[in-house]
A tleap script that builds the chain and sets N, CA, C and O, in Angstrom:
source leaprc.protein.ff14SB
mol = sequence {
  NMET LEU VAL ASP LEU MET GLY GLY ASP TYR
  ILE GLN ARG ASN LEU SER CYS LEU ALA LYS
  ASN GLY GLN LEU ILE ASN LEU PHE TYR LEU
  ASN GLY SER THR ALA THR VAL ASN PHE THR
  PRO VAL LEU ILE ASN GLY LEU THR MET THR
  GLY SER VAL LEU ARG PRO GLN PRO LEU ASP
  VAL LYS ALA THR ILE ARG ASN GLY LEU LYS
  GLU SER ILE TRP PRO LEU ILE GLU ASN ASN
  THR VAL ARG PRO VAL ILE TYR GLN THR PHE
  PRO LEU SER ASP ALA SER LYS ALA HIE GLU
  LEU MET GLU SER SER GLN HIE ILE GLY LYS
  ILE VAL LEU THR CVAL
}
set mol.1.N position { 101.763 103.698 97.394 }
set mol.1.CA position { 101.426 102.390 97.913 }
set mol.1.C position { 102.400 102.056 99.028 }
set mol.1.O position { 103.604 102.283 98.906 }
set mol.2.N position { 101.874 101.522 100.102 }
set mol.2.CA position { 102.692 101.118 101.229 }
set mol.2.C position { 102.284 99.708 101.623 }
set mol.2.O position { 101.104 99.434 101.843 }
set mol.3.N position { 103.255 98.823 101.712 }
set mol.3.CA position { 103.004 97.445 102.133 }
set mol.3.C position { 103.444 97.329 103.585 }
set mol.3.O position { 104.606 97.576 103.908 }
set mol.4.N position { 102.521 96.957 104.455 }
set mol.4.CA position { 102.779 96.890 105.892 }
set mol.4.C position { 102.827 95.448 106.351 }
set mol.4.O position { 101.889 94.679 106.145 }
set mol.5.N position { 103.942 95.097 106.977 }
set mol.5.CA position { 104.091 93.780 107.586 }
set mol.5.C position { 104.038 93.866 109.108 }
set mol.5.O position { 104.072 92.842 109.790 }
set mol.6.N position { 103.954 95.080 109.641 }
set mol.6.CA position { 104.045 95.277 111.084 }
set mol.6.C position { 102.679 95.344 111.770 }
set mol.6.O position { 102.467 94.677 112.782 }
set mol.7.N position { 101.755 96.138 111.232 }
set mol.7.CA position { 100.465 96.303 111.881 }
set mol.7.C position { 100.592 97.091 113.166 }
set mol.7.O position { 101.476 97.939 113.289 }
set mol.8.N position { 99.721 96.823 114.126 }
set mol.8.CA position { 99.764 97.505 115.418 }
set mol.8.C position { 99.812 99.011 115.269 }
set mol.8.O position { 99.070 99.583 114.471 }
set mol.9.N position { 100.693 99.667 116.043 }
set mol.9.CA position { 100.769 101.127 116.018 }
set mol.9.C position { 101.352 101.676 114.718 }
set mol.9.O position { 101.326 102.889 114.509 }
set mol.10.N position { 101.872 100.827 113.847 }
set mol.10.CA position { 102.354 101.284 112.549 }
set mol.10.C position { 101.207 101.662 111.619 }
set mol.10.O position { 101.407 102.436 110.683 }
set mol.11.N position { 100.022 101.136 111.855 }
set mol.11.CA position { 98.888 101.414 110.970 }
set mol.11.C position { 98.617 102.914 110.900 }
set mol.11.O position { 98.430 103.458 109.812 }
set mol.12.N position { 98.595 103.586 112.054 }
set mol.12.CA position { 98.344 105.034 112.062 }
set mol.12.C position { 99.458 105.781 111.346 }
set mol.12.O position { 99.190 106.688 110.559 }
set mol.13.N position { 100.703 105.409 111.609 }
set mol.13.CA position { 101.836 106.061 110.939 }
set mol.13.C position { 101.731 105.903 109.424 }
set mol.13.O position { 101.960 106.846 108.667 }
set mol.14.N position { 101.382 104.704 109.006 }
set mol.14.CA position { 101.290 104.429 107.570 }
set mol.14.C position { 100.193 105.252 106.917 }
set mol.14.O position { 100.398 105.817 105.843 }
set mol.15.N position { 99.042 105.328 107.547 }
set mol.15.CA position { 97.945 106.134 106.987 }
set mol.15.C position { 98.337 107.602 106.902 }
set mol.15.O position { 97.967 108.293 105.952 }
set mol.16.N position { 99.082 108.078 107.888 }
set mol.16.CA position { 99.461 109.486 107.930 }
set mol.16.C position { 100.473 109.868 106.863 }
set mol.16.O position { 100.540 111.035 106.477 }
set mol.17.N position { 101.258 108.920 106.379 }
set mol.17.CA position { 102.300 109.276 105.410 }
set mol.17.C position { 101.905 108.976 103.964 }
set mol.17.O position { 102.668 109.286 103.049 }
set mol.18.N position { 100.738 108.383 103.740 }
set mol.18.CA position { 100.322 108.106 102.363 }
set mol.18.C position { 99.886 109.376 101.642 }
set mol.18.O position { 99.293 110.273 102.240 }
set mol.19.N position { 100.188 109.436 100.357 }
set mol.19.CA position { 99.749 110.554 99.521 }
set mol.19.C position { 98.270 110.376 99.177 }
set mol.19.O position { 97.678 109.329 99.441 }
set mol.20.N position { 97.689 111.414 98.584 }
set mol.20.CA position { 96.297 111.322 98.153 }
set mol.20.C position { 96.103 110.092 97.262 }
set mol.20.O position { 96.941 109.775 96.418 }
set mol.21.N position { 94.984 109.417 97.473 }
set mol.21.CA position { 94.617 108.200 96.750 }
set mol.21.C position { 95.613 107.060 96.968 }
set mol.21.O position { 95.668 106.128 96.165 }
set mol.22.N position { 96.394 107.124 98.039 }
set mol.22.CA position { 97.368 106.077 98.341 }
set mol.22.C position { 96.701 104.791 98.792 }
set mol.22.O position { 95.516 104.762 99.125 }
set mol.23.N position { 97.487 103.736 98.792 }
set mol.23.CA position { 96.997 102.421 99.187 }
set mol.23.C position { 97.855 101.875 100.321 }
set mol.23.O position { 99.083 101.951 100.277 }
set mol.24.N position { 97.199 101.325 101.330 }
set mol.24.CA position { 97.874 100.620 102.408 }
set mol.24.C position { 97.496 99.156 102.283 }
set mol.24.O position { 96.321 98.795 102.362 }
set mol.25.N position { 98.498 98.325 102.089 }
set mol.25.CA position { 98.277 96.889 101.932 }
set mol.25.C position { 98.871 96.189 103.146 }
set mol.25.O position { 100.076 96.258 103.385 }
set mol.26.N position { 98.024 95.519 103.904 }
set mol.26.CA position { 98.457 94.793 105.091 }
set mol.26.C position { 98.657 93.328 104.744 }
set mol.26.O position { 97.731 92.659 104.285 }
set mol.27.N position { 99.877 92.829 104.965 }
set mol.27.CA position { 100.172 91.437 104.651 }
set mol.27.C position { 100.455 90.595 105.893 }
set mol.27.O position { 100.382 89.367 105.842 }
set mol.28.N position { 100.773 91.244 106.992 }
set mol.28.CA position { 101.089 90.509 108.216 }
set mol.28.C position { 101.025 91.486 109.374 }
set mol.28.O position { 101.004 92.696 109.150 }
set mol.29.N position { 100.992 91.002 110.589 }
set mol.29.CA position { 100.910 91.854 111.766 }
set mol.29.C position { 101.936 91.434 112.813 }
set mol.29.O position { 101.577 90.900 113.862 }
set mol.30.N position { 103.214 91.677 112.525 }
set mol.30.CA position { 104.271 91.351 113.485 }
set mol.30.C position { 104.104 92.117 114.789 }
set mol.30.O position { 104.499 91.635 115.851 }
set mol.31.N position { 103.513 93.319 114.709 }
set mol.31.CA position { 103.350 94.178 115.879 }
set mol.31.C position { 101.941 94.093 116.462 }
set mol.31.O position { 101.570 94.912 117.303 }
set mol.32.N position { 101.163 93.119 116.030 }
set mol.32.CA position { 99.810 92.940 116.542 }
set mol.32.C position { 98.749 93.317 115.530 }
set mol.32.O position { 98.985 94.118 114.626 }
set mol.33.N position { 97.577 92.729 115.697 }
set mol.33.CA position { 96.489 92.950 114.739 }
set mol.33.C position { 95.451 93.935 115.244 }
set mol.33.O position { 94.427 94.134 114.590 }
set mol.34.N position { 95.688 94.559 116.398 }
set mol.34.CA position { 94.751 95.566 116.892 }
set mol.34.C position { 95.477 96.891 117.101 }
set mol.34.O position { 96.667 96.927 117.416 }
set mol.35.N position { 94.731 97.975 116.917 }
set mol.35.CA position { 95.299 99.314 117.086 }
set mol.35.C position { 94.168 100.319 117.232 }
set mol.35.O position { 93.060 100.095 116.747 }
set mol.36.N position { 94.454 101.420 117.900 }
set mol.36.CA position { 93.537 102.555 117.926 }
set mol.36.C position { 93.966 103.457 116.775 }
set mol.36.O position { 95.095 103.948 116.744 }
set mol.37.N position { 93.052 103.671 115.832 }
set mol.37.CA position { 93.408 104.366 114.598 }
set mol.37.C position { 92.426 105.500 114.328 }
set mol.37.O position { 91.214 105.325 114.451 }
set mol.38.N position { 92.958 106.667 113.957 }
set mol.38.CA position { 92.157 107.783 113.479 }
set mol.38.C position { 92.042 107.618 111.965 }
set mol.38.O position { 93.034 107.752 111.249 }
set mol.39.N position { 90.860 107.334 111.484 }
set mol.39.CA position { 90.651 107.067 110.067 }
set mol.39.C position { 90.390 108.333 109.244 }
set mol.39.O position { 90.078 108.230 108.057 }
set mol.40.N position { 90.510 109.506 109.836 }
set mol.40.CA position { 90.290 110.748 109.100 }
set mol.40.C position { 91.162 110.835 107.839 }
set mol.40.O position { 90.653 111.247 106.796 }
set mol.41.N position { 92.465 110.463 107.885 }
set mol.41.CA position { 93.259 110.527 106.642 }
set mol.41.C position { 92.685 109.674 105.508 }
set mol.41.O position { 92.858 110.002 104.334 }
set mol.42.N position { 92.004 108.582 105.859 }
set mol.42.CA position { 91.394 107.737 104.829 }
set mol.42.C position { 90.333 108.528 104.085 }
set mol.42.O position { 90.265 108.480 102.856 }
set mol.43.N position { 89.509 109.254 104.820 }
set mol.43.CA position { 88.431 110.024 104.199 }
set mol.43.C position { 88.962 111.245 103.455 }
set mol.43.O position { 88.578 111.491 102.312 }
set mol.44.N position { 89.830 111.998 104.089 }
set mol.44.CA position { 90.321 113.245 103.498 }
set mol.44.C position { 91.140 112.983 102.238 }
set mol.44.O position { 91.032 113.717 101.256 }
set mol.45.N position { 91.959 111.936 102.271 }
set mol.45.CA position { 92.887 111.680 101.160 }
set mol.45.C position { 92.437 110.572 100.218 }
set mol.45.O position { 93.175 110.210 99.301 }
set mol.46.N position { 91.245 110.028 100.424 }
set mol.46.CA position { 90.738 108.990 99.532 }
set mol.46.C position { 91.612 107.748 99.535 }
set mol.46.O position { 91.890 107.173 98.483 }
set mol.47.N position { 92.049 107.332 100.728 }
set mol.47.CA position { 92.962 106.197 100.834 }
set mol.47.C position { 92.209 104.875 100.739 }
set mol.47.O position { 91.010 104.797 101.007 }
set mol.48.N position { 92.939 103.852 100.354 }
set mol.48.CA position { 92.409 102.503 100.288 }
set mol.48.C position { 93.232 101.615 101.203 }
set mol.48.O position { 94.462 101.629 101.159 }
set mol.49.N position { 92.544 100.847 102.027 }
set mol.49.CA position { 93.208 99.863 102.883 }
set mol.49.C position { 92.736 98.481 102.472 }
set mol.49.O position { 91.544 98.253 102.271 }
set mol.50.N position { 93.675 97.572 102.352 }
set mol.50.CA position { 93.325 96.200 102.024 }
set mol.50.C position { 94.333 95.271 102.677 }
set mol.50.O position { 95.350 95.722 103.204 }
set mol.51.N position { 94.057 93.999 102.644 }
set mol.51.CA position { 94.969 93.035 103.226 }
set mol.51.C position { 94.795 91.669 102.601 }
set mol.51.O position { 93.785 91.373 101.962 }
set mol.52.N position { 95.799 90.857 102.801 }
set mol.52.CA position { 95.756 89.513 102.255 }
set mol.52.C position { 96.843 88.666 102.902 }
set mol.52.O position { 97.801 89.194 103.467 }
set mol.53.N position { 96.691 87.391 102.818 }
set mol.53.CA position { 97.740 86.459 103.211 }
set mol.53.C position { 97.934 85.470 102.068 }
set mol.53.O position { 96.979 85.100 101.385 }
set mol.54.N position { 99.155 85.053 101.872 }
set mol.54.CA position { 99.450 84.141 100.760 }
set mol.54.C position { 99.300 82.671 101.122 }
set mol.54.O position { 98.907 81.860 100.284 }
set mol.55.N position { 99.607 82.328 102.349 }
set mol.55.CA position { 99.685 80.914 102.726 }
set mol.55.C position { 98.474 80.086 102.301 }
set mol.55.O position { 98.664 79.018 101.721 }
set mol.56.N position { 97.231 80.525 102.561 }
set mol.56.CA position { 96.095 79.669 102.196 }
set mol.56.C position { 95.699 79.747 100.715 }
set mol.56.O position { 94.791 79.037 100.283 }
set mol.57.N position { 96.367 80.597 99.942 }
set mol.57.CA position { 95.991 80.766 98.540 }
set mol.57.C position { 96.405 79.535 97.725 }
set mol.57.O position { 97.425 78.913 98.019 }
set mol.58.N position { 95.627 79.186 96.717 }
set mol.58.CA position { 95.997 78.074 95.842 }
set mol.58.C position { 97.281 78.392 95.066 }
set mol.58.O position { 97.623 79.560 94.879 }
set mol.59.N position { 97.979 77.363 94.625 }
set mol.59.CA position { 99.245 77.538 93.920 }
set mol.59.C position { 99.104 78.392 92.670 }
set mol.59.O position { 100.008 79.166 92.355 }
set mol.60.N position { 97.986 78.272 91.944 }
set mol.60.CA position { 97.832 79.064 90.733 }
set mol.60.C position { 97.731 80.560 91.054 }
set mol.60.O position { 98.203 81.391 90.279 }
set mol.61.N position { 97.124 80.903 92.179 }
set mol.61.CA position { 97.046 82.309 92.597 }
set mol.61.C position { 98.439 82.811 92.966 }
set mol.61.O position { 98.824 83.918 92.590 }
set mol.62.N position { 99.193 81.995 93.702 }
set mol.62.CA position { 100.561 82.369 94.074 }
set mol.62.C position { 101.429 82.543 92.826 }
set mol.62.O position { 102.253 83.455 92.764 }
set mol.63.N position { 101.246 81.676 91.841 }
set mol.63.CA position { 102.023 81.769 90.600 }
set mol.63.C position { 101.671 83.047 89.838 }
set mol.63.O position { 102.558 83.683 89.269 }
set mol.64.N position { 100.402 83.430 89.817 }
set mol.64.CA position { 99.985 84.659 89.154 }
set mol.64.C position { 100.626 85.871 89.831 }
set mol.64.O position { 101.092 86.788 89.155 }
set mol.65.N position { 100.647 85.872 91.148 }
set mol.65.CA position { 101.279 86.973 91.890 }
set mol.65.C position { 102.769 87.012 91.581 }
set mol.65.O position { 103.321 88.078 91.309 }
set mol.66.N position { 103.421 85.852 91.621 }
set mol.66.CA position { 104.856 85.777 91.319 }
set mol.66.C position { 105.148 86.317 89.923 }
set mol.66.O position { 106.077 87.104 89.739 }
set mol.67.N position { 104.366 85.900 88.953 }
set mol.67.CA position { 104.584 86.339 87.574 }
set mol.67.C position { 104.368 87.843 87.428 }
set mol.67.O position { 105.105 88.512 86.705 }
set mol.68.N position { 103.363 88.369 88.112 }
set mol.68.CA position { 103.119 89.808 88.064 }
set mol.68.C position { 104.270 90.595 88.668 }
set mol.68.O position { 104.665 91.631 88.133 }
set mol.69.N position { 104.812 90.109 89.784 }
set mol.69.CA position { 105.978 90.758 90.396 }
set mol.69.C position { 107.172 90.716 89.460 }
set mol.69.O position { 107.882 91.707 89.294 }
set mol.70.N position { 107.384 89.561 88.850 }
set mol.70.CA position { 108.526 89.390 87.946 }
set mol.70.C position { 108.437 90.342 86.755 }
set mol.70.O position { 109.447 90.894 86.317 }
set mol.71.N position { 107.230 90.529 86.236 }
set mol.71.CA position { 107.047 91.377 85.054 }
set mol.71.C position { 106.983 92.869 85.394 }
set mol.71.O position { 107.483 93.698 84.634 }
set mol.72.N position { 106.373 93.211 86.525 }
set mol.72.CA position { 106.109 94.617 86.819 }
set mol.72.C position { 107.051 95.249 87.832 }
set mol.72.O position { 107.395 96.426 87.716 }
set mol.73.N position { 107.467 94.477 88.818 }
set mol.73.CA position { 108.235 95.057 89.927 }
set mol.73.C position { 109.735 94.828 89.771 }
set mol.73.O position { 110.512 95.766 89.948 }
set mol.74.N position { 110.163 93.618 89.448 }
set mol.74.CA position { 111.612 93.343 89.351 }
set mol.74.C position { 112.325 94.273 88.384 }
set mol.74.O position { 113.434 94.710 88.694 }
set mol.75.N position { 111.750 94.606 87.219 }
set mol.75.CA position { 112.444 95.557 86.339 }
set mol.75.C position { 112.681 96.921 87.003 }
set mol.75.O position { 113.703 97.563 86.758 }
set mol.76.N position { 111.745 97.357 87.834 }
set mol.76.CA position { 111.917 98.630 88.542 }
set mol.76.C position { 113.060 98.554 89.550 }
set mol.76.O position { 113.781 99.530 89.760 }
set mol.77.N position { 113.218 97.398 90.166 }
set mol.77.CA position { 114.316 97.200 91.112 }
set mol.77.C position { 115.641 97.116 90.356 }
set mol.77.O position { 116.635 97.713 90.771 }
set mol.78.N position { 115.653 96.378 89.251 }
set mol.78.CA position { 116.878 96.207 88.467 }
set mol.78.C position { 117.405 97.522 87.910 }
set mol.78.O position { 118.619 97.716 87.834 }
set mol.79.N position { 116.510 98.432 87.517 }
set mol.79.CA position { 116.992 99.708 86.953 }
set mol.79.C position { 117.037 100.830 87.999 }
set mol.79.O position { 117.157 102.004 87.650 }
set mol.80.N position { 116.940 100.465 89.274 }
set mol.80.CA position { 117.044 101.396 90.405 }
set mol.80.C position { 115.935 102.448 90.472 }
set mol.80.O position { 116.100 103.476 91.129 }
set mol.81.N position { 114.813 102.205 89.803 }
set mol.81.CA position { 113.662 103.093 89.955 }
set mol.81.C position { 113.091 102.939 91.361 }
set mol.81.O position { 112.665 103.915 91.979 }
set mol.82.N position { 113.086 101.717 91.853 }
set mol.82.CA position { 112.633 101.405 93.207 }
set mol.82.C position { 113.818 100.808 93.949 }
set mol.82.O position { 114.424 99.835 93.502 }
set mol.83.N position { 114.135 101.409 95.088 }
set mol.83.CA position { 115.260 100.905 95.887 }
set mol.83.C position { 114.829 100.778 97.338 }
set mol.83.O position { 114.021 101.571 97.822 }
set mol.84.N position { 115.364 99.785 98.032 }
set mol.84.CA position { 115.024 99.663 99.447 }
set mol.84.C position { 115.673 100.790 100.250 }
set mol.84.O position { 116.720 101.313 99.868 }
set mol.85.N position { 115.057 101.148 101.336 }
set mol.85.CA position { 115.626 102.126 102.254 }
set mol.85.C position { 116.524 101.358 103.219 }
set mol.85.O position { 116.050 100.509 103.974 }
set mol.86.N position { 117.818 101.658 103.191 }
set mol.86.CA position { 118.769 101.014 104.097 }
set mol.86.C position { 118.912 101.900 105.321 }
set mol.86.O position { 119.381 103.033 105.212 }
set mol.87.N position { 118.519 101.408 106.471 }
set mol.87.CA position { 118.613 102.179 107.709 }
set mol.87.C position { 120.031 102.138 108.272 }
set mol.87.O position { 120.606 103.173 108.609 }
set mol.88.N position { 120.586 100.934 108.371 }
set mol.88.CA position { 121.934 100.803 108.915 }
set mol.88.C position { 122.552 99.496 108.433 }
set mol.88.O position { 121.856 98.506 108.210 }
set mol.89.N position { 123.866 99.513 108.278 }
set mol.89.CA position { 124.624 98.337 107.858 }
set mol.89.C position { 125.581 97.942 108.979 }
set mol.89.O position { 126.237 98.788 109.585 }
set mol.90.N position { 125.644 96.643 109.238 }
set mol.90.CA position { 126.530 96.097 110.266 }
set mol.90.C position { 127.418 95.021 109.661 }
set mol.90.O position { 126.979 94.292 108.772 }
set mol.91.N position { 128.672 94.908 110.132 }
set mol.91.CA position { 129.463 93.743 109.736 }
set mol.91.C position { 128.856 92.497 110.387 }
set mol.91.O position { 128.235 92.583 111.446 }
set mol.92.N position { 129.036 91.359 109.756 }
set mol.92.CA position { 128.469 90.115 110.264 }
set mol.92.C position { 128.878 89.871 111.721 }
set mol.92.O position { 128.109 89.301 112.494 }
set mol.93.N position { 130.074 90.298 112.090 }
set mol.93.CA position { 130.540 90.102 113.464 }
set mol.93.C position { 129.695 90.881 114.482 }
set mol.93.O position { 129.735 90.575 115.674 }
set mol.94.N position { 128.935 91.881 114.027 }
set mol.94.CA position { 128.047 92.650 114.901 }
set mol.94.C position { 126.584 92.267 114.709 }
set mol.94.O position { 125.692 93.087 114.922 }
set mol.95.N position { 126.339 91.034 114.311 }
set mol.95.CA position { 124.968 90.586 114.054 }
set mol.95.C position { 124.086 90.745 115.286 }
set mol.95.O position { 122.894 91.025 115.163 }
set mol.96.N position { 124.657 90.569 116.462 }
set mol.96.CA position { 123.851 90.711 117.677 }
set mol.96.C position { 123.363 92.157 117.841 }
set mol.96.O position { 122.238 92.380 118.290 }
set mol.97.N position { 124.193 93.130 117.483 }
set mol.97.CA position { 123.781 94.542 117.554 }
set mol.97.C position { 122.671 94.819 116.534 }
set mol.97.O position { 121.710 95.533 116.822 }
set mol.98.N position { 122.820 94.244 115.344 }
set mol.98.CA position { 121.790 94.413 114.316 }
set mol.98.C position { 120.468 93.818 114.789 }
set mol.98.O position { 119.401 94.389 114.565 }
set mol.99.N position { 120.555 92.675 115.441 }
set mol.99.CA position { 119.342 92.017 115.934 }
set mol.99.C position { 118.692 92.843 117.039 }
set mol.99.O position { 117.467 92.945 117.096 }
set mol.100.N position { 119.497 93.430 117.911 }
set mol.100.CA position { 118.951 94.309 118.956 }
set mol.100.C position { 118.207 95.492 118.340 }
set mol.100.O position { 117.121 95.855 118.791 }
set mol.101.N position { 118.796 96.086 117.312 }
set mol.101.CA position { 118.140 97.203 116.634 }
set mol.101.C position { 116.821 96.749 116.025 }
set mol.101.O position { 115.809 97.441 116.143 }
set mol.102.N position { 116.828 95.592 115.376 }
set mol.102.CA position { 115.612 95.081 114.758 }
set mol.102.C position { 114.525 94.861 115.813 }
set mol.102.O position { 113.370 95.231 115.602 }
set mol.103.N position { 114.890 94.267 116.935 }
set mol.103.CA position { 113.910 94.002 117.994 }
set mol.103.C position { 113.370 95.286 118.619 }
set mol.103.O position { 112.245 95.309 119.117 }
set mol.104.N position { 114.167 96.350 118.594 }
set mol.104.CA position { 113.734 97.621 119.202 }
set mol.104.C position { 112.670 98.331 118.368 }
set mol.104.O position { 111.945 99.179 118.888 }
set mol.105.N position { 112.569 97.998 117.093 }
set mol.105.CA position { 111.637 98.663 116.163 }
set mol.105.C position { 111.884 100.165 116.085 }
set mol.105.O position { 110.958 100.926 115.807 }
set mol.106.N position { 113.101 100.597 116.323 }
set mol.106.CA position { 113.446 102.015 116.257 }
set mol.106.C position { 113.966 102.410 114.882 }
set mol.106.O position { 114.486 103.513 114.714 }
set mol.107.N position { 113.835 101.543 113.915 }
set mol.107.CA position { 114.351 101.810 112.577 }
set mol.107.C position { 113.204 101.849 111.572 }
set mol.107.O position { 112.136 101.277 111.787 }
set mol.108.N position { 113.462 102.538 110.480 }
set mol.108.CA position { 112.554 102.499 109.331 }
set mol.108.C position { 113.437 102.150 108.141 }
set mol.108.O position { 114.326 102.919 107.775 }
set mol.109.N position { 113.199 101.023 107.555 }
set mol.109.CA position { 114.030 100.552 106.451 }
set mol.109.C position { 114.730 99.263 106.822 }
set mol.109.O position { 114.435 98.641 107.842 }
set mol.110.N position { 115.642 98.885 105.989 }
set mol.110.CA position { 116.328 97.600 106.107 }
set mol.110.C position { 117.577 97.706 106.973 }
set mol.110.O position { 118.278 98.717 106.972 }
set mol.111.N position { 117.826 96.642 107.700 }
set mol.111.CA position { 119.064 96.470 108.448 }
set mol.111.C position { 119.858 95.422 107.689 }
set mol.111.O position { 119.377 94.311 107.467 }
set mol.112.N position { 121.076 95.777 107.290 }
set mol.112.CA position { 121.858 94.910 106.404 }
set mol.112.C position { 123.098 94.411 107.127 }
set mol.112.O position { 123.785 95.174 107.807 }
set mol.113.N position { 123.377 93.120 106.973 }
set mol.113.CA position { 124.619 92.524 107.457 }
set mol.113.C position { 125.555 92.358 106.272 }
set mol.113.O position { 125.149 91.852 105.226 }
set mol.114.N position { 126.799 92.779 106.425 }
set mol.114.CA position { 127.787 92.623 105.360 }
set mol.114.C position { 128.768 91.518 105.732 }
set mol.114.O position { 129.133 91.345 106.894 }
set mol.115.N position { 129.180 90.777 104.710 }
set mol.115.CA position { 130.123 89.668 104.918 }
set mol.115.C position { 131.479 90.069 104.398 }
set mol.115.O position { 132.425 89.285 104.471 }
savepdb mol mol.pdb
quit
């Protein structure tokens, strides 16, 4: 499963790296909502693409999602089964450099500021 917040040219990259029967979930399009995409990996690997936005959802739907995350996902994070990919760490004094890296989109993973 891959959750995409970028969209744009990331859509093709995401489809290409999913395993068989993988899922691509689009939640936002920071990099744009249009792209030229080769959908062959979807057919060959039986991929599923879906999307959603939370903002217009009713509070009870948001609460159900929150509760599901708390029960199913947070335990995986707490026991280190699922960990974020840290691309680079910067001291807070270099926040401008971290921001430049973020704006360049040349990273995959999290950019972390340390205090």
